[in-house]
Residue frames as a rotation matrix with the C-alpha (Angstrom) as fourth column:
MET 1
0.515 0.759 -0.398 8.08
-0.849 0.389 -0.357 -4.18
-0.116 0.521 0.845 -1.73
MET 2
-0.213 -0.462 0.861 8.79
-0.285 0.872 0.397 -7.91
-0.935 -0.161 -0.317 -1.92
HIS 3
-0.132 0.059 -0.989 9.39
-0.991 -0.032 0.131 -9.30
-0.024 0.998 0.063 -5.32
SER 4
0.386 0.366 0.847 7.89
-0.410 0.890 -0.198 -12.69
-0.826 -0.271 0.494 -6.01
LYS 5
-0.764 -0.644 -0.038 9.53
-0.392 0.417 0.820 -15.31
-0.512 0.642 -0.571 -8.18
PHE 6
-0.530 0.585 0.614 6.13
0.596 0.772 -0.221 -16.66
-0.603 0.249 -0.758 -9.20
GLN 7
-0.947 0.288 -0.141 4.11
-0.294 -0.604 0.741 -15.62
0.129 0.743 0.656 -12.23
PHE 8
-0.584 0.795 0.163 0.38
0.198 0.334 -0.921 -15.47
-0.787 -0.506 -0.353 -11.85
HIS 9
-0.673 0.582 0.456 -2.63
0.493 -0.106 0.863 -15.39
0.551 0.806 -0.216 -14.13
TYR 10
-0.905 0.298 -0.303 -5.03
0.017 -0.687 -0.726 -12.55
-0.424 -0.663 0.617 -13.03
TYR 11
-0.306 0.865 0.398 -8.80
0.805 0.012 0.594 -12.13
0.509 0.502 -0.699 -13.50
VAL 12
-0.828 0.068 -0.557 -9.82
0.253 -0.842 -0.477 -8.57
-0.501 -0.536 0.679 -12.92
PRO 13
0.133 0.934 0.331 -13.45
0.851 0.063 -0.521 -7.82
-0.507 0.351 -0.787 -13.92
SER 14
-0.291 -0.189 0.938 -13.71
0.827 -0.542 0.147 -5.10
0.480 0.819 0.314 -16.64
ALA 15
0.669 0.667 0.329 -15.66
0.374 -0.684 0.627 -2.97
0.643 -0.296 -0.707 -14.32
MET 16
0.814 -0.490 -0.310 -12.57
0.270 -0.151 0.951 -2.81
-0.513 -0.858 0.009 -12.14
SER 17
0.779 -0.613 -0.130 -9.25
-0.411 -0.343 -0.844 -1.09
0.473 0.711 -0.520 -13.24
ASN 18
-0.330 -0.936 -0.121 -7.05
-0.537 0.292 -0.791 -2.72
0.776 -0.196 -0.599 -10.64
LEU 19
-0.020 0.187 -0.982 -6.83
0.631 0.764 0.132 -5.02
0.775 -0.618 -0.133 -7.76
PRO 20
0.913 0.332 0.236 -7.54
0.061 -0.684 0.727 -3.35
0.402 -0.649 -0.645 -4.38
GLN 21
-0.065 -0.966 0.249 -4.33
-0.375 -0.208 -0.903 -1.96
0.925 -0.152 -0.349 -2.78
GLN 22
-0.906 -0.320 0.278 -5.43
-0.374 0.293 -0.880 -3.19
0.200 -0.901 -0.385 0.73
GLY 23
0.065 0.981 0.185 -8.22
-0.993 0.045 0.110 -5.12
0.099 -0.191 0.977 2.39
TRP 24
0.391 0.145 0.909 -9.12
-0.456 0.889 0.055 -8.86
-0.800 -0.436 0.413 2.74
LYS 25
-0.229 -0.357 -0.906 -7.47
-0.903 0.425 0.062 -11.60
0.362 0.832 -0.420 0.81
VAL 26
0.594 0.414 0.690 -8.71
-0.604 0.796 0.042 -15.20
-0.532 -0.442 0.722 0.83
HIS 27
-0.307 -0.864 -0.400 -6.15
-0.950 0.250 0.189 -17.81
-0.063 0.438 -0.897 0.02
VAL 28
0.841 0.537 0.063 -7.03
-0.515 0.831 -0.210 -21.33
-0.165 0.145 0.976 -1.31
SER 29
-0.283 -0.945 0.162 -4.40
-0.830 0.326 0.453 -24.08
-0.481 -0.006 -0.877 -1.10
ALA 30
0.846 0.501 -0.183 -4.35
-0.529 0.744 -0.409 -27.41
-0.068 0.443 0.894 -2.98
PHE 31
0.024 -0.791 0.611 -1.98
-0.147 0.602 0.785 -30.44
-0.989 -0.108 -0.102 -3.56
TYR 32
-0.756 -0.434 -0.490 -0.68
-0.567 0.060 0.822 -31.66
-0.328 0.899 -0.291 -6.87
ASP 33
-0.918 0.343 0.197 -3.38
0.393 0.852 0.346 -34.23
-0.049 0.395 -0.917 -7.13
ASN 34
-0.112 0.993 -0.046 -6.25
0.973 0.100 -0.206 -31.97
-0.200 -0.068 -0.977 -6.73
TYR 35
-0.530 -0.280 -0.801 -5.19
0.293 -0.946 0.137 -28.46
-0.796 -0.162 0.583 -7.77
ARG 36
-0.959 0.255 0.124 -6.97
0.106 -0.084 0.991 -28.67
0.263 0.963 0.054 -11.11
LYS 37
-0.157 0.939 -0.307 -10.28
0.829 0.294 0.476 -29.52
0.537 -0.180 -0.824 -9.39
VAL 38
0.033 0.132 -0.991 -9.86
0.822 -0.567 -0.048 -26.69
-0.568 -0.813 -0.127 -6.75
LEU 39
-0.809 -0.362 -0.464 -8.89
0.104 -0.864 0.492 -24.16
-0.579 0.350 0.737 -9.36
LYS 40
-0.791 0.580 0.193 -11.91
0.260 0.034 0.965 -24.99
0.553 0.814 -0.178 -11.62
LYS 41
0.068 0.818 -0.570 -14.31
0.974 0.070 0.217 -24.62
0.217 -0.570 -0.792 -8.63
VAL 42
-0.080 -0.183 -0.980 -12.81
0.684 -0.725 0.079 -21.43
-0.725 -0.664 0.184 -7.45
ALA 43
-0.966 -0.243 -0.088 -12.25
0.079 -0.600 0.796 -19.81
-0.246 0.762 0.598 -10.96
LYS 44
-0.487 0.838 0.245 -15.96
0.638 0.150 0.755 -20.79
0.596 0.524 -0.608 -11.89
TYR 45
0.221 0.594 -0.773 -17.22
0.969 -0.224 0.105 -19.19
-0.111 -0.772 -0.626 -8.66
CYS 46
-0.320 -0.425 -0.847 -15.10
0.350 -0.883 0.311 -15.95
-0.880 -0.197 0.431 -9.00
TYR 47
-0.968 -0.004 0.250 -16.10
0.247 -0.169 0.954 -15.70
0.039 0.986 0.165 -12.83
LEU 48
-0.197 0.980 0.010 -19.85
0.808 0.156 0.568 -15.95
0.555 0.120 -0.823 -12.01
LYS 49
0.583 0.429 -0.690 -19.62
0.787 -0.511 0.346 -13.38
-0.204 -0.745 -0.635 -9.17
ARG 50
0.589 -0.391 0.707 -17.12
0.369 -0.649 -0.666 -11.16
0.719 0.653 -0.238 -10.99
ILE 51
0.949 -0.314 -0.039 -14.60
-0.029 -0.210 0.977 -11.33
-0.315 -0.926 -0.208 -8.12
PRO 52
0.520 -0.809 -0.274 -10.89
-0.699 -0.218 -0.681 -10.60
0.491 0.546 -0.679 -8.88
PHE 53
0.811 -0.323 0.487 -8.38
-0.159 0.680 0.716 -13.40
-0.562 -0.658 0.500 -8.21
LYS 54
0.263 -0.756 -0.600 -5.09
-0.918 -0.006 -0.396 -14.71
0.296 0.655 -0.695 -9.24
TYR 55
0.873 -0.079 0.481 -3.59
-0.131 0.913 0.387 -18.13
-0.470 -0.401 0.787 -9.28
VAL 56
-0.062 -0.997 -0.038 0.04
-0.592 0.006 0.806 -19.39
-0.804 0.072 -0.591 -9.75
LEU 57
0.198 0.042 -0.979 0.90
-0.958 0.222 -0.184 -20.84
0.209 0.974 0.084 -13.21
SER 58
0.958 0.244 0.151 0.91
-0.277 0.924 0.264 -24.65
-0.075 -0.295 0.953 -13.21
ILE 59
0.550 -0.826 -0.123 4.51
0.291 0.328 -0.899 -24.79
0.783 0.458 0.421 -14.40
GLN 60
-0.389 -0.675 0.627 5.53
-0.461 -0.447 -0.767 -23.25
0.797 -0.588 -0.137 -11.03
LEU 61
0.685 0.715 0.139 3.51
-0.475 0.293 0.830 -25.56
0.552 -0.635 0.540 -8.71
ARG 62
0.445 -0.592 -0.672 6.63
0.615 0.747 -0.251 -27.53
0.650 -0.302 0.697 -7.69
ASP 63
-0.617 -0.638 0.461 8.14
0.214 -0.700 -0.682 -24.32
0.757 -0.322 0.568 -6.38
LEU 64
-0.300 0.565 0.769 4.98
-0.678 -0.693 0.245 -23.37
0.672 -0.447 0.591 -4.62
LEU 65
0.707 0.707 0.032 4.06
-0.604 0.580 0.547 -26.82
0.368 -0.406 0.837 -3.14
GLY 66
0.331 -0.675 -0.659 7.39
0.158 0.728 -0.667 -28.28
0.930 0.116 0.347 -2.67
LYS 67
0.590 -0.170 -0.789 9.26
0.807 0.118 0.578 -28.62
-0.005 -0.978 0.207 0.66
GLN 68
-0.450 -0.834 -0.319 11.66
0.858 -0.503 0.103 -25.82
-0.246 -0.227 0.942 -0.24
ALA 69
0.167 0.633 0.756 8.90
0.658 -0.643 0.392 -23.26
0.734 0.432 -0.524 -0.91
SER 70
-0.749 -0.427 0.507 9.20
0.000 -0.765 -0.644 -19.98
0.662 -0.483 0.573 0.79
ARG 71
-0.759 0.457 -0.463 7.26
0.630 0.336 -0.700 -19.87
-0.165 -0.823 -0.543 4.14
LEU 72
-0.611 0.463 -0.642 5.47
-0.258 -0.883 -0.391 -16.67
-0.749 -0.073 0.659 2.85
ALA 73
-0.391 0.414 -0.822 4.20
-0.919 -0.123 0.375 -18.17
0.054 0.902 0.429 -0.39
ALA 74
-0.981 -0.184 -0.053 3.98
-0.186 0.982 0.019 -21.89
0.049 0.028 -0.998 0.44
GLY 75
-0.711 0.686 0.157 0.58
0.601 0.708 -0.372 -23.32
-0.366 -0.170 -0.915 -0.52
LYS 76
-0.132 0.649 -0.749 -1.03
-0.038 -0.759 -0.650 -20.19
-0.990 -0.057 0.125 -1.75
LEU 77
-0.590 -0.025 0.807 -2.33
0.716 0.445 0.537 -21.51
-0.372 0.895 -0.245 -5.12
ILE 78
-0.047 0.807 0.589 -5.29
0.809 -0.315 0.497 -19.03
0.586 0.500 -0.638 -5.32
THR 79
-0.798 -0.113 -0.592 -5.69
0.501 -0.670 -0.548 -15.48
-0.334 -0.734 0.592 -4.03
ILE 80
-0.041 0.862 0.505 -9.05
0.870 -0.218 0.442 -13.88
0.491 0.458 -0.741 -4.12
TYR 81
-0.910 -0.407 -0.085 -9.67
0.407 -0.834 -0.372 -10.19
0.081 -0.373 0.924 -3.57
PRO 82
0.086 0.996 -0.038 -13.06
0.994 -0.084 0.075 -9.24
0.071 -0.044 -0.997 -2.11
LYS 83
-0.192 -0.044 0.980 -14.18
0.372 -0.928 0.031 -5.67
0.908 0.371 0.194 -2.44
ASP 84
-0.127 0.247 0.961 -15.52
-0.746 -0.662 0.071 -5.23
0.654 -0.707 0.268 1.19
ASP 85
-0.785 -0.171 0.596 -16.19
-0.588 0.507 -0.630 -7.07
-0.195 -0.845 -0.499 4.45
GLN 86
0.282 0.929 0.239 -19.69
-0.712 0.370 -0.597 -8.21
-0.643 -0.001 0.766 3.21
GLN 87
0.649 -0.129 -0.750 -18.18
-0.636 0.449 -0.628 -9.83
0.417 0.884 0.210 -0.02
PHE 88
-0.533 -0.840 0.103 -15.44
-0.740 0.404 -0.538 -11.28
0.410 -0.363 -0.837 2.17
GLU 89
-0.446 0.482 0.754 -18.01
-0.635 0.423 -0.646 -13.01
-0.631 -0.767 0.117 4.40
GLU 90
0.598 0.751 -0.279 -20.02
-0.684 0.297 -0.666 -14.27
-0.417 0.589 0.692 1.33
ILE 91
0.299 -0.633 -0.714 -16.93
-0.764 0.290 -0.577 -15.72
0.572 0.718 -0.396 -0.35
VAL 92
-0.727 -0.622 0.292 -15.55
-0.667 0.537 -0.517 -17.62
0.165 -0.570 -0.805 2.65
LEU 93
-0.196 0.722 0.664 -18.97
-0.546 0.482 -0.685 -19.14
-0.814 -0.497 0.300 3.46
ASP 94
0.685 0.525 -0.506 -19.73
-0.695 0.261 -0.670 -20.06
-0.220 0.810 0.543 -0.13
LEU 95
0.120 -0.739 -0.662 -16.24
-0.684 0.422 -0.595 -21.57
0.720 0.524 -0.455 -0.74
TYR 96
-0.615 -0.273 0.740 -16.27
-0.765 0.434 -0.475 -23.32
-0.192 -0.858 -0.476 2.57
LYS 97
0.302 0.831 0.467 -19.28
-0.542 0.553 -0.633 -25.21
-0.784 -0.062 0.617 1.42
ALA 98
0.827 0.026 -0.562 -17.90
-0.551 0.239 -0.799 -25.83
0.114 0.971 0.211 -2.07
LEU 99
0.112 -0.945 -0.308 -14.50
-0.601 0.183 -0.778 -27.00
0.792 0.272 -0.547 -0.89
ARG 100
0.509 0.211 0.835 -15.55
-0.860 0.170 0.481 -28.82
-0.040 -0.963 0.268 2.32
ASN 101
0.893 -0.156 0.421 -13.94
0.044 0.964 0.263 -32.12
-0.447 -0.217 0.868 1.24
ILE 102
0.672 -0.724 0.159 -10.72
0.209 -0.020 -0.978 -30.70
0.711 0.690 0.138 -0.35
HIS 103
0.754 -0.530 -0.389 -7.39
0.425 -0.058 0.903 -30.79
-0.501 -0.846 0.182 1.36
GLY 104
0.706 -0.586 0.398 -4.44
0.100 -0.474 -0.875 -28.57
0.701 0.657 -0.276 0.78
PRO 105
-0.258 -0.829 -0.496 -1.18
0.753 0.149 -0.641 -27.74
0.605 -0.539 0.586 2.49
TYR 106
0.536 0.301 -0.788 -1.34
0.792 -0.501 0.348 -25.66
-0.290 -0.811 -0.507 5.68
ILE 107
0.273 -0.347 0.897 -0.56
0.399 -0.808 -0.434 -21.97
0.876 0.476 -0.082 5.03
LEU 108
-0.209 -0.515 -0.831 1.78
0.948 0.102 -0.302 -21.03
0.240 -0.851 0.467 7.86
THR 109
-0.947 -0.320 -0.015 1.22
0.317 -0.931 -0.182 -17.27
0.045 -0.177 0.983 7.52
ASP 110
-0.596 0.784 0.173 -2.59
-0.416 -0.486 0.769 -17.23
0.687 0.386 0.616 7.38
ARG 111
-0.628 0.513 0.585 -5.68
-0.571 0.208 -0.794 -18.05
-0.529 -0.833 0.162 9.62
ARG 112
-0.959 0.277 0.054 -7.55
0.266 0.826 0.497 -21.07
0.093 0.492 -0.866 8.62
TYR 113
-0.392 0.905 0.164 -11.38
-0.856 -0.424 0.295 -20.49
0.337 -0.025 0.941 8.00
ARG 114
0.599 0.740 0.305 -13.25
-0.797 0.515 0.315 -22.67
0.076 -0.432 0.899 10.41
ASN 115
0.277 -0.434 0.858 -12.11
-0.284 0.816 0.504 -26.27
-0.918 -0.383 0.103 10.05
SER 116
0.908 0.087 -0.409 -11.46
-0.413 0.033 -0.910 -25.96
-0.066 0.996 0.066 6.33
ARG 117
0.454 -0.821 0.347 -8.38
0.434 0.543 0.719 -27.84
-0.778 -0.176 0.603 5.02
CYS 118
-0.166 -0.498 0.851 -7.76
0.986 -0.062 0.156 -25.49
-0.025 0.865 0.501 2.09
LEU 119
0.357 0.497 0.791 -9.34
0.586 -0.779 0.225 -22.10
0.728 0.383 -0.569 2.87
TYR 120
-0.301 -0.658 -0.690 -7.38
0.947 -0.292 -0.135 -19.25
-0.112 -0.694 0.711 4.61
């Protein structure tokens, strides 16, 4: 098990006891100048849909978005945990539309969703 140096804030709906052990993960990236806007949009969406997610604490953004960031973690501001394939498809389509004009760093370890600049 890999230990992360980052601390996260988690949202897990009360109907769930834990995050899924395996399955899809959606990563959302952002730059310093737009991370608050991205976080607000994604958090609002996840709260309304009761979808678990986590995001890195703002005091650690330099480590996550800086040039010295780990290749495994670089750019991964938000991680969303869909419960199944259907919810995964709904999430990426909805967020693709909501974040279409948003840019974030490229996440080397993930596959970009369509031509999105922040959704992986």
